[in-house]
Every structure is written in structure tokens, then in C-alpha cells.
N, CA, C, O and the ligand as a Tripos MOL2 file, in Angstrom:
@<TRIPOS>MOLECULE
protein
  261   259    66     0     0
PROTEIN
NO_CHARGES

@<TRIPOS>ATOM
      1 N           1.6330    9.3940  -75.4630 N.3       1 MET1
      2 CA          1.1210   10.7550  -75.2990 C.3       1 MET1
      3 C           1.4000   11.2660  -73.8880 C.2       1 MET1
      4 O           1.1140   10.5860  -72.9030 O.2       1 MET1
      5 N           1.9390   12.4270  -73.8070 N.am      2 ALA2
      6 CA          2.2160   13.0000  -72.4960 C.3       2 ALA2
      7 C           0.9760   13.6820  -71.9480 C.2       2 ALA2
      8 O           0.2250   14.3350  -72.6730 O.2       2 ALA2
      9 N           0.7850   13.5140  -70.6610 N.am      3 ARG3
     10 CA         -0.3590   14.1810  -70.0410 C.3       3 ARG3
     11 C          -0.0930   15.6720  -69.9520 C.2       3 ARG3
     12 O           1.0510   16.1240  -69.9010 O.2       3 ARG3
     13 N          -1.1700   16.4090  -69.9360 N.am      4 LYS4
     14 CA         -1.0490   17.8610  -69.8760 C.3       4 LYS4
     15 C          -1.9520   18.4130  -68.7910 C.2       4 LYS4
     16 O          -2.9500   17.7960  -68.4180 O.2       4 LYS4
     17 N          -1.5910   19.5690  -68.2960 N.am      5 MET5
     18 CA         -2.4610   20.2550  -67.3620 C.3       5 MET5
     19 C          -3.4360   21.0870  -68.1770 C.2       5 MET5
     20 O          -3.0360   21.8730  -69.0350 O.2       5 MET5
     21 N          -4.7030   20.9070  -67.9010 N.am      6 ILE6
     22 CA         -5.7120   21.6130  -68.6850 C.3       6 ILE6
     23 C          -6.6640   22.3810  -67.7770 C.2       6 ILE6
     24 O          -6.8720   22.0150  -66.6210 O.2       6 ILE6
     25 N          -7.2300   23.4360  -68.3120 N.am      7 TRP7
     26 CA         -8.2200   24.2260  -67.5830 C.3       7 TRP7
     27 C          -9.5900   23.5910  -67.7660 C.2       7 TRP7
     28 O         -10.0200   23.3020  -68.8820 O.2       7 TRP7
     29 N         -10.2630   23.3830  -66.6400 N.am      8 ILE8
     30 CA        -11.5580   22.7130  -66.6700 C.3       8 ILE8
     31 C         -12.6350   23.6440  -66.1510 C.2       8 ILE8
     32 O         -12.4820   24.2620  -65.0970 O.2       8 ILE8
     33 N         -13.7190   23.7400  -66.8930 N.am      9 GLU9
     34 CA        -14.8600   24.5000  -66.4080 C.3       9 GLU9
     35 C         -16.0980   23.6390  -66.5100 C.2       9 GLU9
     36 O         -16.4780   23.2050  -67.5980 O.2       9 GLU9
     37 N         -16.7190   23.3960  -65.3870 N.am     10 SER10
     38 CA        -17.9730   22.6550  -65.4010 C.3      10 SER10
     39 C         -18.8510   23.2250  -64.3120 C.2      10 SER10
     40 O         -18.4600   24.1540  -63.6040 O.2      10 SER10
     41 N         -20.0570   22.6560  -64.1800 N.am     11 GLU11
     42 CA        -20.9670   23.1820  -63.1730 C.3      11 GLU11
     43 C         -20.4240   22.9830  -61.7740 C.2      11 GLU11
     44 O         -20.6380   23.8180  -60.8960 O.2      11 GLU11
     45 N         -19.7210   21.8770  -61.5610 N.am     12 ARG12
     46 CA        -19.2930   21.5390  -60.2140 C.3      12 ARG12
     47 C         -17.8770   21.9630  -59.8970 C.2      12 ARG12
     48 O         -17.5050   22.0440  -58.7260 O.2      12 ARG12
     49 N         -17.0890   22.2310  -60.9050 N.am     13 PHE13
     50 CA        -15.6850   22.5290  -60.6520 C.3      13 PHE13
     51 C         -15.1160   23.4070  -61.7420 C.2      13 PHE13
     52 O         -15.4120   23.2220  -62.9230 O.2      13 PHE13
     53 N         -14.3000   24.3610  -61.3440 N.am     14 TRP14
     54 CA        -13.4600   25.0060  -62.3380 C.3      14 TRP14
     55 C         -12.0680   25.1600  -61.7690 C.2      14 TRP14
     56 O         -11.8830   25.5020  -60.6010 O.2      14 TRP14
     57 N         -11.1040   24.9040  -62.6130 N.am     15 GLY15
     58 CA         -9.7190   24.9770  -62.1650 C.3      15 GLY15
     59 C          -8.8720   24.0680  -63.0380 C.2      15 GLY15
     60 O          -9.2670   23.6870  -64.1400 O.2      15 GLY15
     61 N          -7.6960   23.7290  -62.5190 N.am     16 TRP16
     62 CA         -6.7600   22.9340  -63.3070 C.3      16 TRP16
     63 C          -6.9610   21.4470  -63.0790 C.2      16 TRP16
     64 O          -7.2340   20.9970  -61.9660 O.2      16 TRP16
     65 N          -6.8210   20.7010  -64.1550 N.am     17 GLY17
     66 CA         -6.9440   19.2560  -64.0670 C.3      17 GLY17
     67 C          -6.0100   18.5890  -65.0540 C.2      17 GLY17
     68 O          -5.2540   19.2540  -65.7630 O.2      17 GLY17
     69 N          -6.0710   17.2620  -65.0920 N.am     18 CYS18
     70 CA         -5.1870   16.4850  -65.9630 C.3      18 CYS18
     71 C          -5.9420   16.0810  -67.2230 C.2      18 CYS18
     72 O          -7.1220   15.7350  -67.1710 O.2      18 CYS18
     73 N          -5.2470   16.1290  -68.3530 N.am     19 SER19
     74 CA         -5.8760   15.7690  -69.6230 C.3      19 SER19
     75 C          -6.0990   14.2680  -69.7370 C.2      19 SER19
     76 O          -6.9110   13.8210  -70.5480 O.2      19 SER19
     77 N          -5.3860   13.4880  -68.9320 N.am     20 ASP20
     78 CA         -5.4170   12.0420  -69.0780 C.3      20 ASP20
     79 C          -6.2270   11.3080  -68.0170 C.2      20 ASP20
     80 O          -6.5210   10.1230  -68.1740 O.2      20 ASP20
     81 N          -6.5850   11.9920  -66.9470 N.am     21 CYS21
     82 CA         -7.3220   11.3070  -65.8920 C.3      21 CYS21
     83 C          -8.2160   12.3030  -65.1720 C.2      21 CYS21
     84 O          -8.3740   13.4430  -65.6080 O.2      21 CYS21
     85 N          -8.7980   11.8600  -64.0640 N.am     22 ALA22
     86 CA         -9.7800   12.6870  -63.3680 C.3      22 ALA22
     87 C          -9.1520   13.5920  -62.2970 C.2      22 ALA22
     88 O          -9.8670   14.2270  -61.5230 O.2      22 ALA22
     89 N          -7.8330   13.6460  -62.2570 N.am     23 TRP23
     90 CA         -7.1590   14.4800  -61.2550 C.3      23 TRP23
     91 C          -7.4790   15.9600  -61.4750 C.2      23 TRP23
     92 O          -7.4720   16.4570  -62.6010 O.2      23 TRP23
     93 N          -7.7590   16.6430  -60.3710 N.am     24 VAL24
     94 CA         -7.8970   18.0900  -60.4170 C.3      24 VAL24
     95 C          -7.1250   18.6960  -59.2540 C.2      24 VAL24
     96 O          -6.9290   18.0610  -58.2180 O.2      24 VAL24
     97 N          -6.7020   19.9120  -59.4440 N.am     25 PHE25
     98 CA         -5.9470   20.5630  -58.3840 C.3      25 PHE25
     99 C          -6.8800   21.2920  -57.4320 C.2      25 PHE25
    100 O          -7.6760   22.1420  -57.8330 O.2      25 PHE25
    101 N          -6.7580   20.9310  -56.1440 N.am     26 ILE26
    102 CA         -7.5070   21.6290  -55.1070 C.3      26 ILE26
    103 C          -6.4900   22.1800  -54.1170 C.2      26 ILE26
    104 O          -5.6990   21.4350  -53.5380 O.2      26 ILE26
    105 N          -6.5230   23.4660  -53.9360 N.am     27 LEU27
    106 CA         -5.5580   24.1190  -53.0630 C.3      27 LEU27
    107 C          -5.7410   23.6230  -51.6340 C.2      27 LEU27
    108 O          -6.8420   23.6520  -51.0830 O.2      27 LEU27
    109 N          -4.6360   23.1680  -51.0460 N.am     28 ALA28
    110 CA         -4.6960   22.6610  -49.6800 C.3      28 ALA28
    111 C          -4.4200   23.7900  -48.7070 C.2      28 ALA28
    112 O          -3.2980   24.2890  -48.6220 O.2      28 ALA28
    113 N          -5.4280   24.1830  -47.9870 N.am     29 GLY29
    114 CA         -5.2520   25.2010  -46.9560 C.3      29 GLY29
    115 C          -5.0180   26.5900  -47.5220 C.2      29 GLY29
    116 O          -5.1110   26.8130  -48.7290 O.2      29 GLY29
    117 N          -4.7200   27.4880  -46.6540 N.am     30 GLN30
    118 CA         -4.4980   28.8720  -47.0420 C.3      30 GLN30
    119 C          -3.0620   29.0550  -47.5050 C.2      30 GLN30
    120 O          -2.1390   28.5330  -46.8800 O.2      30 GLN30
    121 N          -2.8640   29.7850  -48.5840 N.am     31 PRO31
    122 CA         -1.4930   30.0670  -48.9840 C.3      31 PRO31
    123 C          -0.8250   30.9570  -47.9480 C.2      31 PRO31
    124 O          -1.4100   31.9210  -47.4530 O.2      31 PRO31
    125 N           0.4310   30.6000  -47.6340 N.am     32 LYS32
    126 CA          1.1310   31.4130  -46.6410 C.3      32 LYS32
    127 C           1.8850   32.5180  -47.3650 C.2      32 LYS32
    128 O           3.0830   32.4070  -47.6240 O.2      32 LYS32
    129 N           1.1820   33.5550  -47.6790 N.am     33 ALA33
    130 CA          1.7790   34.6310  -48.4520 C.3      33 ALA33
    131 C           1.2010   35.9570  -48.0000 C.2      33 ALA33
    132 O           0.0800   36.0230  -47.4950 O.2      33 ALA33
    133 N           1.9650   36.9940  -48.1840 N.am     34 ASN34
    134 CA          1.5290   38.3210  -47.7540 C.3      34 ASN34
    135 C           0.9980   39.1710  -48.8920 C.2      34 ASN34
    136 O           0.1680   40.0570  -48.6880 O.2      34 ASN34
    137 N           1.4780   38.8950  -50.0720 N.am     35 THR35
    138 CA          1.0500   39.7050  -51.2050 C.3      35 THR35
    139 C           0.3610   38.8300  -52.2410 C.2      35 THR35
    140 O           0.5010   37.6070  -52.2320 O.2      35 THR35
    141 N          -0.3730   39.4630  -53.1210 N.am     36 LEU36
    142 CA         -1.0650   38.7300  -54.1750 C.3      36 LEU36
    143 C          -0.0640   37.9840  -55.0550 C.2      36 LEU36
    144 O          -0.3110   36.8610  -55.4960 O.2      36 LEU36
    145 N           1.0600   38.6320  -55.2930 N.am     37 GLU37
    146 CA          2.1010   38.0190  -56.1210 C.3      37 GLU37
    147 C           2.6230   36.7320  -55.4750 C.2      37 GLU37
    148 O           2.7800   35.7090  -56.1410 O.2      37 GLU37
    149 N           2.8890   36.8020  -54.1690 N.am     38 GLU38
    150 CA          3.3540   35.6220  -53.4410 C.3      38 GLU38
    151 C           2.2930   34.5350  -53.4240 C.2      38 GLU38
    152 O           2.5940   33.3450  -53.5220 O.2      38 GLU38
    153 N           1.0550   34.9640  -53.2980 N.am     39 MET39
    154 CA         -0.0430   34.0180  -53.2540 C.3      39 MET39
    155 C          -0.1490   33.2720  -54.5800 C.2      39 MET39
    156 O          -0.3270   32.0540  -54.5990 O.2      39 MET39
    157 N          -0.0410   33.9990  -55.6800 N.am     40 LEU40
    158 CA         -0.0910   33.3710  -56.9980 C.3      40 LEU40
    159 C           1.0790   32.4210  -57.1960 C.2      40 LEU40
    160 O           0.9270   31.3330  -57.7500 O.2      40 LEU40
    161 N           2.2420   32.8480  -56.7380 N.am     41 GLN41
    162 CA          3.4350   32.0180  -56.8660 C.3      41 GLN41
    163 C           3.2600   30.7240  -56.0830 C.2      41 GLN41
    164 O           3.5760   29.6370  -56.5650 O.2      41 GLN41
    165 N           2.7490   30.8670  -54.8620 N.am     42 ASP42
    166 CA          2.5040   29.7210  -54.0000 C.3      42 ASP42
    167 C           1.5060   28.7690  -54.6570 C.2      42 ASP42
    168 O           1.6980   27.5530  -54.6630 O.2      42 ASP42
    169 N           0.4480   29.3390  -55.2040 N.am     43 TYR43
    170 CA         -0.5760   28.5540  -55.8760 C.3      43 TYR43
    171 C           0.0230   27.7830  -57.0500 C.2      43 TYR43
    172 O          -0.2260   26.5880  -57.2100 O.2      43 TYR43
    173 N           0.8070   28.4680  -57.8600 N.am     44 GLU44
    174 CA          1.4000   27.8240  -59.0300 C.3      44 GLU44
    175 C           2.3950   26.7380  -58.6400 C.2      44 GLU44
    176 O           2.4560   25.6850  -59.2750 O.2      44 GLU44
    177 N           3.1740   27.0000  -57.5940 N.am     45 ASP45
    178 CA          4.1320   25.9930  -57.1280 C.3      45 ASP45
    179 C           3.4120   24.7290  -56.6710 C.2      45 ASP45
    180 O           3.7610   23.6170  -57.0670 O.2      45 ASP45
    181 N           2.4000   24.9250  -55.8260 N.am     46 GLN46
    182 CA          1.6310   23.7820  -55.3250 C.3      46 GLN46
    183 C           0.9860   23.0200  -56.4630 C.2      46 GLN46
    184 O           1.0150   21.7900  -56.5050 O.2      46 GLN46
    185 N           0.4030   23.7720  -57.3880 N.am     47 ARG47
    186 CA         -0.2790   23.1590  -58.5210 C.3      47 ARG47
    187 C           0.6930   22.3270  -59.3560 C.2      47 ARG47
    188 O           0.4170   21.1750  -59.6910 O.2      47 ARG47
    189 N           1.8320   22.9300  -59.6840 N.am     48 ASP48
    190 CA          2.8130   22.2220  -60.5190 C.3      48 ASP48
    191 C           3.3580   20.9850  -59.8130 C.2      48 ASP48
    192 O           3.5170   19.9300  -60.4260 O.2      48 ASP48
    193 N           3.6410   21.1220  -58.5260 N.am     49 ASN49
    194 CA          4.1640   19.9790  -57.7760 C.3      49 ASN49
    195 C           3.1540   18.8430  -57.7190 C.2      49 ASN49
    196 O           3.4980   17.6800  -57.9260 O.2      49 ASN49
    197 N           1.9040   19.1930  -57.4350 N.am     50 GLU50
    198 CA          0.8930   18.1440  -57.3290 C.3      50 GLU50
    199 C           0.6090   17.5070  -58.6740 C.2      50 GLU50
    200 O           0.3420   16.3080  -58.7550 O.2      50 GLU50
    201 N           0.6660   18.3000  -59.7250 N.am     51 PHE51
    202 CA          0.4570   17.7340  -61.0570 C.3      51 PHE51
    203 C           1.5560   16.7350  -61.3770 C.2      51 PHE51
    204 O           1.2860   15.6420  -61.8750 O.2      51 PHE51
    205 N           2.7970   17.1130  -61.0880 N.am     52 LYS52
    206 CA          3.9210   16.2110  -61.3540 C.3      52 LYS52
    207 C           3.8370   14.9540  -60.5040 C.2      52 LYS52
    208 O           4.2140   13.8670  -60.9410 O.2      52 LYS52
    209 N           3.3370   15.1180  -59.2800 N.am     53 ALA53
    210 CA          3.3510   14.0000  -58.3260 C.3      53 ALA53
    211 C           2.1960   13.0180  -58.5200 C.2      53 ALA53
    212 O           2.3020   11.8600  -58.1140 O.2      53 ALA53
    213 N           1.0970   13.4610  -59.1320 N.am     54 HIS54
    214 CA         -0.0530   12.5650  -59.1870 C.3      54 HIS54
    215 C           0.1760   11.4160  -60.1710 C.2      54 HIS54
    216 O           0.9250   11.5300  -61.1410 O.2      54 HIS54
    217 N          -0.5040   10.3030  -59.8770 N.am     55 VAL55
    218 CA         -0.4060    9.1220  -60.7350 C.3      55 VAL55
    219 C          -1.7500    8.9330  -61.4250 C.2      55 VAL55
    220 O          -2.7750    8.7180  -60.7780 O.2      55 VAL55
    221 N          -1.7220    9.0170  -62.7530 N.am     56 CYS56
    222 CA         -2.9770    8.9670  -63.5080 C.3      56 CYS56
    223 C          -3.7920    7.7120  -63.1960 C.2      56 CYS56
    224 O          -5.0210    7.7630  -63.1330 O.2      56 CYS56
    225 N          -3.1080    6.5980  -63.0040 N.am     57 ALA57
    226 CA         -3.8120    5.3280  -62.7620 C.3      57 ALA57
    227 C          -4.6530    5.3640  -61.4940 C.2      57 ALA57
    228 O          -5.6000    4.5920  -61.3420 O.2      57 ALA57
    229 N          -4.2980    6.2650  -60.5890 N.am     58 LYS58
    230 CA         -5.0450    6.3460  -59.3340 C.3      58 LYS58
    231 C          -6.2540    7.2700  -59.4250 C.2      58 LYS58
    232 O          -7.0440    7.3710  -58.4860 O.2      58 LYS58
    233 N          -6.3860    7.9340  -60.5530 N.am     59 HIS59
    234 CA         -7.5170    8.8460  -60.7330 C.3      59 HIS59
    235 C          -8.2540    8.5110  -62.0220 C.2      59 HIS59
    236 O          -8.2940    9.3130  -62.9560 O.2      59 HIS59
    237 N          -8.8390    7.3110  -62.0610 N.am     60 PRO60
    238 CA         -9.4940    6.9100  -63.3110 C.3      60 PRO60
    239 C         -10.6640    7.8190  -63.6520 C.2      60 PRO60
    240 O         -11.4100    8.2560  -62.7770 O.2      60 PRO60
    241 N         -10.8030    8.0870  -64.9150 N.am     61 LYS61
    242 CA        -11.9370    8.8790  -65.3770 C.3      61 LYS61
    243 C         -13.1990    8.0570  -65.2780 C.2      61 LYS61
    244 O         -13.2120    6.8690  -65.6010 O.2      61 LYS61
    245 N         -14.2660    8.7020  -64.8260 N.am     62 ALA62
    246 CA        -15.5430    8.0120  -64.8000 C.3      62 ALA62
    247 C         -16.0830    7.9440  -66.2190 C.2      62 ALA62
    248 O         -16.2470    8.9670  -66.8830 O.2      62 ALA62
    249 N         -16.3510    6.7570  -66.6650 N.am     63 ASN63
    250 CA        -16.8260    6.6140  -68.0370 C.3      63 ASN63
    251 C         -18.3380    6.7150  -68.1530 C.2      63 ASN63
    252 O         -18.8900    6.9320  -69.2320 O.2      63 ASN63
    253 N         -18.9860    6.5530  -67.0140 N.am     64 LYS64
    254 CA        -20.4450    6.6780  -67.0440 C.3      64 LYS64
    255 C         -20.8450    8.1410  -67.0750 C.2      64 LYS64
    256 O         -20.1890    8.9880  -66.4690 O.2      64 LYS64
    257 N         -21.8940    8.4220  -67.7640 N.am     65 THR65
    258 CA        -22.6220    9.6870  -67.6040 C.3      65 THR65
    259 C         -23.8700    9.5740  -68.4260 C.2      65 THR65
    260 O         -24.6690   10.5100  -68.4680 O.2      65 THR65
    261 ZN         -3.4060   12.4060  -64.6620 Zn       66 ZN66
@<TRIPOS>BOND
     1     1     2 1
     2     2     3 1
     3     3     4 2
     4     3     5 am
     5     5     6 1
     6     6     7 1
     7     7     8 2
     8     7     9 am
     9     9    10 1
    10    10    11 1
    11    11    12 2
    12    11    13 am
    13    13    14 1
    14    14    15 1
    15    15    16 2
    16    15    17 am
    17    17    18 1
    18    18    19 1
    19    19    20 2
    20    19    21 am
    21    21    22 1
    22    22    23 1
    23    23    24 2
    24    23    25 am
    25    25    26 1
    26    26    27 1
    27    27    28 2
    28    27    29 am
    29    29    30 1
    30    30    31 1
    31    31    32 2
    32    31    33 am
    33    33    34 1
    34    34    35 1
    35    35    36 2
    36    35    37 am
    37    37    38 1
    38    38    39 1
    39    39    40 2
    40    39    41 am
    41    41    42 1
    42    42    43 1
    43    43    44 2
    44    43    45 am
    45    45    46 1
    46    46    47 1
    47    47    48 2
    48    47    49 am
    49    49    50 1
    50    50    51 1
    51    51    52 2
    52    51    53 am
    53    53    54 1
    54    54    55 1
    55    55    56 2
    56    55    57 am
    57    57    58 1
    58    58    59 1
    59    59    60 2
    60    59    61 am
    61    61    62 1
    62    62    63 1
    63    63    64 2
    64    63    65 am
    65    65    66 1
    66    66    67 1
    67    67    68 2
    68    67    69 am
    69    69    70 1
    70    70    71 1
    71    71    72 2
    72    71    73 am
    73    73    74 1
    74    74    75 1
    75    75    76 2
    76    75    77 am
    77    77    78 1
    78    78    79 1
    79    79    80 2
    80    79    81 am
    81    81    82 1
    82    82    83 1
    83    83    84 2
    84    83    85 am
    85    85    86 1
    86    86    87 1
    87    87    88 2
    88    87    89 am
    89    89    90 1
    90    90    91 1
    91    91    92 2
    92    91    93 am
    93    93    94 1
    94    94    95 1
    95    95    96 2
    96    95    97 am
    97    97    98 1
    98    98    99 1
    99    99   100 2
   100    99   101 am
   101   101   102 1
   102   102   103 1
   103   103   104 2
   104   103   105 am
   105   105   106 1
   106   106   107 1
   107   107   108 2
   108   107   109 am
   109   109   110 1
   110   110   111 1
   111   111   112 2
   112   111   113 am
   113   113   114 1
   114   114   115 1
   115   115   116 2
   116   115   117 am
   117   117   118 1
   118   118   119 1
   119   119   120 2
   120   119   121 am
   121   121   122 1
   122   122   123 1
   123   123   124 2
   124   123   125 am
   125   125   126 1
   126   126   127 1
   127   127   128 2
   128   127   129 am
   129   129   130 1
   130   130   131 1
   131   131   132 2
   132   131   133 am
   133   133   134 1
   134   134   135 1
   135   135   136 2
   136   135   137 am
   137   137   138 1
   138   138   139 1
   139   139   140 2
   140   139   141 am
   141   141   142 1
   142   142   143 1
   143   143   144 2
   144   143   145 am
   145   145   146 1
   146   146   147 1
   147   147   148 2
   148   147   149 am
   149   149   150 1
   150   150   151 1
   151   151   152 2
   152   151   153 am
   153   153   154 1
   154   154   155 1
   155   155   156 2
   156   155   157 am
   157   157   158 1
   158   158   159 1
   159   159   160 2
   160   159   161 am
   161   161   162 1
   162   162   163 1
   163   163   164 2
   164   163   165 am
   165   165   166 1
   166   166   167 1
   167   167   168 2
   168   167   169 am
   169   169   170 1
   170   170   171 1
   171   171   172 2
   172   171   173 am
   173   173   174 1
   174   174   175 1
   175   175   176 2
   176   175   177 am
   177   177   178 1
   178   178   179 1
   179   179   180 2
   180   179   181 am
   181   181   182 1
   182   182   183 1
   183   183   184 2
   184   183   185 am
   185   185   186 1
   186   186   187 1
   187   187   188 2
   188   187   189 am
   189   189   190 1
   190   190   191 1
   191   191   192 2
   192   191   193 am
   193   193   194 1
   194   194   195 1
   195   195   196 2
   196   195   197 am
   197   197   198 1
   198   198   199 1
   199   199   200 2
   200   199   201 am
   201   201   202 1
   202   202   203 1
   203   203   204 2
   204   203   205 am
   205   205   206 1
   206   206   207 1
   207   207   208 2
   208   207   209 am
   209   209   210 1
   210   210   211 1
   211   211   212 2
   212   211   213 am
   213   213   214 1
   214   214   215 1
   215   215   216 2
   216   215   217 am
   217   217   218 1
   218   218   219 1
   219   219   220 2
   220   219   221 am
   221   221   222 1
   222   222   223 1
   223   223   224 2
   224   223   225 am
   225   225   226 1
   226   226   227 1
   227   227   228 2
   228   227   229 am
   229   229   230 1
   230   230   231 1
   231   231   232 2
   232   231   233 am
   233   233   234 1
   234   234   235 1
   235   235   236 2
   236   235   237 am
   237   237   238 1
   238   238   239 1
   239   239   240 2
   240   239   241 am
   241   241   242 1
   242   242   243 1
   243   243   244 2
   244   243   245 am
   245   245   246 1
   246   246   247 1
   247   247   248 2
   248   247   249 am
   249   249   250 1
   250   250   251 1
   251   251   252 2
   252   251   253 am
   253   253   254 1
   254   254   255 1
   255   255   256 2
   256   255   257 am
   257   257   258 1
   258   258   259 1
   259   259   260 2
@<TRIPOS>SUBSTRUCTURE
     1 MET1         2 RESIDUE 1 A MET
     2 ALA2         6 RESIDUE 1 A ALA
     3 ARG3        10 RESIDUE 1 A ARG
     4 LYS4        14 RESIDUE 1 A LYS
     5 MET5        18 RESIDUE 1 A MET
     6 ILE6        22 RESIDUE 1 A ILE
     7 TRP7        26 RESIDUE 1 A TRP
     8 ILE8        30 RESIDUE 1 A ILE
     9 GLU9        34 RESIDUE 1 A GLU
    10 SER10       38 RESIDUE 1 A SER
    11 GLU11       42 RESIDUE 1 A GLU
    12 ARG12       46 RESIDUE 1 A ARG
    13 PHE13       50 RESIDUE 1 A PHE
    14 TRP14       54 RESIDUE 1 A TRP
    15 GLY15       58 RESIDUE 1 A GLY
    16 TRP16       62 RESIDUE 1 A TRP
    17 GLY17       66 RESIDUE 1 A GLY
    18 CYS18       70 RESIDUE 1 A CYS
    19 SER19       74 RESIDUE 1 A SER
    20 ASP20       78 RESIDUE 1 A ASP
    21 CYS21       82 RESIDUE 1 A CYS
    22 ALA22       86 RESIDUE 1 A ALA
    23 TRP23       90 RESIDUE 1 A TRP
    24 VAL24       94 RESIDUE 1 A VAL
    25 PHE25       98 RESIDUE 1 A PHE
    26 ILE26      102 RESIDUE 1 A ILE
    27 LEU27      106 RESIDUE 1 A LEU
    28 ALA28      110 RESIDUE 1 A ALA
    29 GLY29      114 RESIDUE 1 A GLY
    30 GLN30      118 RESIDUE 1 A GLN
    31 PRO31      122 RESIDUE 1 A PRO
    32 LYS32      126 RESIDUE 1 A LYS
    33 ALA33      130 RESIDUE 1 A ALA
    34 ASN34      134 RESIDUE 1 A ASN
    35 THR35      138 RESIDUE 1 A THR
    36 LEU36      142 RESIDUE 1 A LEU
    37 GLU37      146 RESIDUE 1 A GLU
    38 GLU38      150 RESIDUE 1 A GLU
    39 MET39      154 RESIDUE 1 A MET
    40 LEU40      158 RESIDUE 1 A LEU
    41 GLN41      162 RESIDUE 1 A GLN
    42 ASP42      166 RESIDUE 1 A ASP
    43 TYR43      170 RESIDUE 1 A TYR
    44 GLU44      174 RESIDUE 1 A GLU
    45 ASP45      178 RESIDUE 1 A ASP
    46 GLN46      182 RESIDUE 1 A GLN
    47 ARG47      186 RESIDUE 1 A ARG
    48 ASP48      190 RESIDUE 1 A ASP
    49 ASN49      194 RESIDUE 1 A ASN
    50 GLU50      198 RESIDUE 1 A GLU
    51 PHE51      202 RESIDUE 1 A PHE
    52 LYS52      206 RESIDUE 1 A LYS
    53 ALA53      210 RESIDUE 1 A ALA
    54 HIS54      214 RESIDUE 1 A HIS
    55 VAL55      218 RESIDUE 1 A VAL
    56 CYS56      222 RESIDUE 1 A CYS
    57 ALA57      226 RESIDUE 1 A ALA
    58 LYS58      230 RESIDUE 1 A LYS
    59 HIS59      234 RESIDUE 1 A HIS
    60 PRO60      238 RESIDUE 1 A PRO
    61 LYS61      242 RESIDUE 1 A LYS
    62 ALA62      246 RESIDUE 1 A ALA
    63 ASN63      250 RESIDUE 1 A ASN
    64 LYS64      254 RESIDUE 1 A LYS
    65 THR65      258 RESIDUE 1 A THR
    66 ZN66       261 GROUP 0 **** ****
């Protein structure tokens, strides 16, 4: 099964995460963009790159709750 990027909404976090592990995307620093369009593009680029780069084994899902 291939991992997927999924939208997560919970009390503590909302944003993009991985369907297979506990990885979530957190924007690092301020986007260096002048327009909203550039900002969105920057956000999507960072998000996609980090999603591709993360290793599921390093972000194990917490099984307790
Ligand atoms: Zn993952």
C-alpha cells in the first residue's frame, strides 16, 4: 500500500499528514513570497518535498489512547 498525504483535523492540529504514520507537515519559517499565490506555491512545494522525504518508520503512530 502506498502512503498518501491526508488532511487531518483534530483538537491539537489541523493540516497535512501521512496516512501511514504520525508525520505531519509543519511549515518551517516564513514563506519567502510577495504574493498570496507565491506563498501558496511555496507552501505546496515545501509540503510535497517534505512528504516525499519523510521516512514512515521514523514517525511511528502512537497506539495508545
Ligand atoms: Zn509516513
